[in-house]
C-alpha positions, 0 to 999 in steps of 0.5 A: 521476526514478527513486527516492526522495530521502530529503527528497522521501520526507520531503515525500510521508509526512509526515503518514503514521501508518502506519508500514508505508505508508511503507516500502510507497512506498519500495518501488513508487518504487525497484522501479518506477522512475518516468522519465517515459516510464514506462506505470504502472497502480495495480493495486487503486488504492483512494483513489489515494494512490500515484498521489497521490506518483506526479504528485508527482516524475513526469511517466510516464503513470499509470492506476488501477483500482478496482473499488469503486465508492465508492472510486473515487468517493472517489480521483476526489475526491483527484486530480482538480486532478491532470494525467493521471491515467486512473481505471478501474472494472474488475475485476482479473480482467478489466482493459479494457487491452490486451496488454503495456500497462504498464511498471510494475504496482504491487498493493499490499494487492490480494491478499489481497483476492482468493479467486483470486489465481493468477486475478489476478496471471495477467491483471497478467502480460497487461496488462505489457509482456515485461521489465516490472515488478510490485512487490507488497505482501501482509498477513505472516501472521507479523505483530507481536502490538502490531500487531493483539494482538486477532487475534494473540490470537484466532488463538494461542487457535485461533479465527477472526480480527476481519475486518469493523468497529473492530477488524477490524486486519490481517484486515479484510475480508480472504480470507488472509494470506501467508508468504513461500514461499506468495507466491512461489509463485503468483507464480511460479505466474503466469508472473512471475520473483521478482527480490527479497524483502522483509518490513518493519515489525517494531516497532510502536505497541500496537494502531497499525492499530486505531488508523489504519484502524478509528479514525482513516480514519472521523474523517477522512473524516468530516469530523469532525477539526477543519481543521489537525488533518484536514490533519495526517492526509490522505495527500494534503495533504502541502504543506498541513501546518506541521508543528506539534507543538501540532497533536495529530496531528502529536504523534502522528506524532511518537510513531510515527515514533519507534517506527518509527526501528529498523526497516529496509527488509528485516529479516531471515527469521524475524522477524515483520513486517506487511508482505511485499514482492515484486518481480517481472519478466515474463519479455523 
């Protein structure tokens, strides 16, 4: 398997309420080409969502690195039934892997959390094989108003953004957001060759970041949702959702997908987007 055909993509993302995440999935599969012979690291794997999708379509060797103990515990639970996925608790700055270990590295929604993003990128450069690829996504400093109206309004007024709690939005627990040139410069400074840049998700449902991550995720993880609603909201349970629009979650997903229809995988420069994405290669 190298890239996602449309039917497989729709299956893997059928429960996805974050339209920007769906674009991130497309970029990662396209850029890393997860054929069975490759060794791939999800650096900052979080709850294991990318690893789950990769294992669903490929027999490649998979590794996940995560620092936070409660998060890697959730990843272990989500991935427990899947074969040959190695999860390691460690810092991105001090990875317990030998030089030139991986064919590809996922670095998705990670750099914005790092105090020293250049140091983190240099460590990723070390563990990549020569000619290996890193697929990077970060939040865009020029994000659409409706994605996070509260923080966009605060920034417009010259006030600091909200970074904690249900109202945190796109700034949740982040050190910085990125602009295109800023991201490109730090990746090149780490020794990579930039091959492609994208920006995506302009049109969006109002307050969607707060709804999905501030309200929806805590409800799902607390077990407060009824079983059928939880199955329809769970990124890891894409084969358990019957798709019925009588399920309020599926009806909501249909509305969010309608808003996403005009969005492109790579928007022109000057268009506000939720994410910036970059494909970079370690020189051979």
